[in-house]
C-alpha positions as CSV (number, residue, x, y, z in Angstrom):
1,X,-135.8,2.7,-109.3
2,X,-136.1,-0.3,-106.8
3,X,-138.1,-0.3,-103.2
4,X,-135.2,-1.9,-101.4
5,X,-132.6,0.1,-102.7
6,X,-134.4,3.0,-102.1
7,X,-135.3,2.0,-98.2
8,X,-131.3,1.3,-97.6
9,X,-131.2,3.9,-98.9
10,X,-133.2,5.6,-96.3
11,X,-132.4,3.2,-93.6
12,X,-128.5,4.7,-94.1
13,X,-129.5,8.3,-93.4
14,X,-131.3,7.4,-90.5
15,X,-128.6,5.7,-88.7
16,X,-126.1,8.7,-90.0
17,X,-128.8,10.8,-88.3
18,X,-128.7,8.8,-85.1
19,X,-124.8,9.0,-85.2
20,X,-125.2,12.5,-85.8
21,X,-127.2,12.8,-82.6
22,X,-125.0,10.5,-80.4
23,X,-122.0,12.5,-81.4
24,X,-123.6,15.9,-80.2
25,X,-124.5,14.2,-77.2
26,X,-121.6,13.1,-76.2
27,X,-119.9,16.5,-77.4
28,X,-122.3,18.5,-74.9
29,X,-122.1,16.0,-72.5
30,X,-117.7,16.7,-72.8
31,X,-118.8,20.2,-73.0
32,X,-120.8,20.5,-69.6
33,X,-118.0,18.2,-68.3
34,X,-115.2,20.4,-68.7
35,X,-116.9,22.9,-67.2
36,X,-117.5,21.3,-63.5
37,X,-114.2,22.4,-62.0
38,X,-114.5,24.5,-59.6
39,X,-118.0,25.3,-60.6
40,X,-120.7,26.1,-57.6
41,X,-123.3,23.5,-59.4
42,X,-121.0,20.9,-60.5
43,X,-123.5,18.3,-59.4
44,X,-126.4,19.2,-61.4
45,X,-123.9,19.4,-64.5
46,X,-122.7,15.9,-63.5
47,X,-126.4,14.6,-63.5
48,X,-126.8,16.4,-67.0
49,X,-123.6,14.8,-68.5
50,X,-125.0,11.4,-67.2
51,X,-128.6,11.9,-69.2
52,X,-126.4,13.1,-72.0
53,X,-124.3,10.0,-72.1
54,X,-127.6,7.6,-71.7
55,X,-129.0,9.4,-74.8
56,X,-125.9,8.9,-77.1
57,X,-125.6,5.4,-76.0
58,X,-128.9,5.1,-76.9
59,X,-128.9,6.7,-80.7
60,X,-125.7,4.3,-81.0
61,X,-128.0,0.9,-80.0
62,X,-131.1,2.0,-81.4
63,X,-132.6,1.0,-85.1
64,X,-134.8,3.3,-86.4
65,X,-138.3,3.0,-86.3
66,X,-139.8,1.1,-89.6
67,X,-144.1,1.3,-90.6
68,X,-144.7,-0.8,-93.1
69,X,-141.2,-1.4,-94.9
70,X,-140.5,2.1,-94.4
71,X,-138.0,3.3,-92.4
72,X,-138.9,6.7,-90.4
73,X,-136.1,8.5,-90.3
74,X,-137.7,11.9,-87.9
75,X,-138.5,9.9,-84.9
76,X,-136.5,10.6,-81.9
77,X,-136.1,7.1,-79.9
78,X,-137.8,7.1,-76.6
79,X,-135.3,5.3,-75.4
80,X,-132.9,8.7,-76.3
81,X,-135.6,11.1,-76.2
82,X,-136.0,10.9,-72.6
83,X,-132.7,11.4,-71.1
84,X,-132.6,14.9,-73.2
85,X,-136.3,15.5,-71.7
86,X,-134.7,14.6,-68.5
87,X,-131.8,17.2,-69.5
88,X,-134.2,20.2,-69.8
89,X,-136.2,19.6,-67.0
90,X,-133.0,19.7,-64.6
91,X,-131.6,23.0,-66.6
92,X,-135.3,24.4,-65.9
93,X,-135.0,23.6,-62.4
94,X,-131.5,24.4,-61.8
95,X,-131.1,28.1,-63.7
96,X,-128.0,28.9,-61.6
97,X,-126.2,25.8,-63.2
98,X,-126.3,28.1,-66.1
99,X,-127.1,25.9,-69.1
100,X,-130.3,26.8,-70.8
101,X,-132.7,24.1,-71.7
102,X,-132.9,25.2,-75.6
103,X,-129.0,23.4,-76.0
104,X,-130.2,20.1,-75.7
105,X,-132.3,20.7,-78.8
106,X,-129.1,20.3,-80.7
107,X,-128.6,17.0,-80.1
108,X,-131.8,15.4,-81.5
109,X,-131.6,18.6,-84.7
110,X,-130.3,16.1,-86.9
111,X,-133.4,13.7,-86.4
112,X,-135.8,16.2,-86.0
113,X,-134.6,19.2,-88.3
114,X,-135.7,21.7,-85.0
115,X,-133.7,23.8,-82.9
116,X,-134.0,26.6,-81.2
117,X,-136.8,29.2,-81.5
118,X,-136.2,32.5,-79.7
119,X,-138.3,35.3,-79.6
120,X,-137.2,38.9,-78.9
121,X,-137.1,40.0,-75.3
122,X,-139.2,43.0,-75.8
123,X,-136.3,45.5,-74.4
124,X,-137.5,48.4,-73.8
125,X,-134.2,50.6,-73.8
126,X,-132.8,50.3,-77.7
127,X,-129.4,49.6,-76.2
128,X,-130.9,46.1,-74.7
129,X,-133.2,45.8,-77.8
130,X,-130.0,45.7,-80.1
131,X,-128.2,43.2,-77.9
132,X,-130.6,40.9,-77.9
133,X,-131.2,41.1,-81.9
134,X,-127.1,40.8,-81.7
135,X,-127.4,37.6,-79.4
136,X,-130.1,36.2,-81.5
137,X,-128.3,36.6,-85.0
138,X,-125.3,34.9,-83.6
139,X,-127.5,32.1,-82.3
140,X,-128.9,31.7,-85.6
141,X,-125.8,31.5,-87.4
142,X,-124.4,29.1,-85.3
143,X,-127.4,27.1,-85.6
144,X,-127.1,27.4,-89.5
145,X,-123.3,26.2,-89.2
146,X,-123.7,23.9,-86.8
147,X,-126.5,22.4,-89.2
148,X,-124.1,22.6,-92.6
149,X,-121.0,21.7,-90.9
150,X,-119.6,18.2,-90.6
151,X,-116.3,18.2,-89.4
152,X,-116.4,16.7,-85.6
153,X,-113.8,19.6,-84.6
154,X,-116.0,22.3,-85.7
155,X,-119.6,20.7,-84.2
156,X,-117.7,20.6,-80.7
157,X,-116.3,24.1,-81.4
158,X,-120.1,25.4,-82.2
159,X,-122.2,23.7,-79.6
160,X,-119.8,25.3,-77.0
161,X,-120.1,28.4,-78.8
162,X,-124.2,27.9,-78.7
163,X,-123.9,27.2,-74.8
164,X,-122.7,30.2,-74.1
165,X,-124.3,32.1,-76.3
166,X,-127.5,31.0,-74.6
167,X,-126.3,31.4,-71.3
168,X,-125.9,35.7,-72.5
169,X,-129.5,35.6,-73.8
170,X,-130.9,34.2,-70.2
171,X,-128.5,36.8,-68.3
172,X,-129.7,39.5,-71.0
173,X,-133.6,38.5,-70.4
174,X,-133.0,38.8,-66.4
175,X,-131.5,42.2,-67.3
176,X,-134.3,43.0,-69.6
177,X,-136.7,41.7,-67.3
178,X,-135.3,44.3,-64.5
179,X,-134.7,47.4,-66.6
180,X,-138.6,46.8,-68.3
181,X,-139.9,47.2,-64.9
182,X,-138.1,50.7,-63.8
183,X,-141.1,53.2,-63.4
184,X,-139.3,55.4,-66.3
185,X,-140.1,52.0,-68.6
186,X,-143.7,51.4,-68.0
């Protein structure tokens, strides 16, 4: 096989992954923007939306890294990575906004091939343990579909679903912590 053809195919793969990451960033920004209406932490959501738009533009305008004539397909450009890191920090600093830090990993998943890793919450109550397992399963299934579906409408719906599932997971974590702290569960 011609090495030039292989290099061009690798570059196309990298740019396709960058376009997919840009599309996910724009979808996630739109999902968060639609939640701003009447939201008590509208300002936080709008900050996240701005960072996501910056990341999307960076993915669209940054060419993949080439090292020694080889296109590197699994590197997130810093121009996109920094705004996404800002999103994670803002979401972490403002949990009352209801956006989990983990959802921003879905933007870069086409490039880095990494998604979230949710550990069991350690619920002592069988009912809460079942809810924990069910939520983690639903998140894993939605992540799998997001990784395999190419349709933009489906991608948007799955991202919206994942935002909501992660919100529920965080809330369940708070319930589990309270329940585990009860004297009968120590």
